[in-house]
C-alpha positions as CSV (number, residue, x, y, z in Angstrom):
1,M,8.5,14.1,-6.0
2,S,10.4,12.3,-8.6
3,M,9.4,8.8,-9.7
4,R,12.9,7.7,-8.8
5,V,12.2,8.5,-5.1
6,V,9.0,6.5,-5.3
7,L,10.6,3.5,-6.9
8,D,13.6,3.6,-4.6
9,S,11.2,3.7,-1.6
10,L,9.1,0.8,-2.9
11,K,12.2,-1.3,-3.7
12,K,13.7,-0.7,-0.3
13,L,10.4,-1.9,1.3
14,E,10.1,-4.9,-1.1
15,S,13.7,-5.9,-0.3
16,K,12.5,-7.1,3.1
17,P,12.4,-11.0,3.0
18,E,8.8,-11.1,4.1
19,I,7.5,-8.8,1.4
20,E,6.4,-10.2,-2.0
21,L,5.2,-7.0,-3.7
22,C,4.3,-3.4,-3.0
23,L,2.6,-0.7,-5.0
24,L,1.6,2.9,-4.7
25,T,-1.8,3.7,-6.3
26,R,-4.2,6.5,-6.5
27,K,-7.4,5.9,-4.5
28,N,-9.2,5.2,-7.8
29,G,-6.8,2.2,-8.3
30,D,-4.5,3.8,-10.9
31,I,-1.0,2.5,-10.4
32,V,1.7,5.1,-9.7
33,A,4.5,2.6,-9.2
34,S,5.0,-1.0,-8.3
35,V,7.7,-3.6,-7.5
36,G,7.4,-7.3,-7.1
37,D,5.2,-9.9,-8.8
38,V,1.5,-10.7,-8.4
39,G,1.9,-13.9,-10.5
40,S,-1.0,-14.5,-12.9
41,L,-3.0,-11.5,-11.7
42,S,-2.3,-8.2,-13.4
43,I,-0.9,-5.5,-11.2
44,E,-3.6,-3.1,-12.5
45,T,-6.4,-5.5,-11.3
46,F,-4.7,-5.9,-7.9
47,G,-4.4,-2.2,-7.5
48,I,-8.1,-1.6,-8.4
49,M,-9.2,-4.3,-6.0
50,A,-7.2,-2.9,-3.2
51,A,-8.5,0.6,-3.9
52,T,-12.0,-0.8,-3.9
53,I,-11.5,-2.4,-0.5
54,Y,-10.1,0.8,0.9
55,G,-13.0,2.8,-0.5
56,A,-15.5,0.3,1.0
57,A,-13.9,0.7,4.4
58,N,-14.0,4.5,4.1
59,T,-17.7,4.3,3.3
60,A,-18.5,1.9,6.1
61,N,-16.7,4.1,8.6
62,E,-18.5,7.2,7.3
63,H,-21.8,5.5,7.9
64,L,-20.7,4.7,11.5
65,N,-19.6,8.3,12.0
66,K,-16.0,7.1,12.4
67,Q,-12.7,8.4,10.9
68,R,-11.2,7.0,7.7
69,P,-9.1,3.9,8.3
70,N,-5.3,4.4,8.3
71,R,-4.6,0.8,7.5
72,I,-6.5,-2.3,6.4
73,V,-5.0,-5.8,7.0
74,M,-6.2,-8.9,5.3
75,R,-4.7,-12.0,7.0
76,A,-4.3,-15.4,5.3
77,S,-2.4,-18.5,6.2
78,D,0.0,-17.9,3.3
79,G,0.7,-14.2,4.0
80,D,-1.1,-10.9,4.4
81,T,-2.2,-8.0,2.3
82,V,-1.9,-4.5,3.9
83,I,-3.4,-1.3,2.5
84,K,-2.2,2.0,4.1
85,K,-3.3,5.5,3.5
86,V,-0.5,7.8,2.3
87,D,-2.3,11.0,1.8
88,G,-5.7,12.2,0.6
89,Q,-5.2,10.7,-2.9
90,H,-2.8,7.7,-2.6
91,I,-2.6,4.4,-0.8
92,L,0.4,2.0,-0.4
93,I,-0.3,-1.7,-0.7
94,L,1.9,-4.6,0.1
95,R,1.6,-8.4,0.1
96,T,3.8,-10.7,2.3
97,H,5.0,-14.2,1.6
98,T,4.6,-15.2,5.2
99,R,3.0,-14.1,8.4
100,N,6.4,-13.9,10.1
101,N,7.7,-10.6,11.5
102,F,4.3,-8.9,10.9
103,V,5.0,-6.1,13.3
104,S,8.3,-5.4,11.6
105,V,6.6,-5.3,8.2
106,L,4.0,-2.8,9.5
107,G,6.9,-0.6,10.9
108,S,8.7,-0.7,7.6
109,M,5.5,0.2,5.8
110,D,5.0,3.2,8.1
111,E,8.6,4.3,7.5
112,T,8.1,4.1,3.8
113,V,5.0,6.3,4.0
114,D,6.9,8.8,6.2
115,H,9.7,8.9,3.7
116,L,7.3,9.5,0.8
117,L,5.6,12.3,2.7
118,E,8.9,13.9,3.6
119,H,9.6,14.2,-0.2
120,W,6.1,15.0,-1.2
121,D,6.0,18.3,-3.1
122,G,2.3,18.6,-3.6
123,V,2.4,17.0,-7.0
124,V,-0.3,14.5,-7.6
125,W,0.9,12.2,-10.4
């Protein structure tokens, strides 16, 4: 998959009025691509923290003999952070400005993952 497809997909997702930023990372936290602004926090730090949360959830579920989580949602009064599995090596992370239209945001995130997977060519960046 070309980086252009990835960036176009992330830009389309981030264009939703509720979404502040989104990024695609490897599960180790390395950034593949990002759009939006995390303010004073570096995007690399944000990606590593999200990957750590996803890894901790995986470990917890393994100890409970449960499947890996498909999505992790962290709710806050000023918006939400959502981490979603893309494939075995990548996660998609987004942050919202608001808690409005949350179901629509989740649907858009699912569509973005589906779009990325449709254009996946087995290349791990």
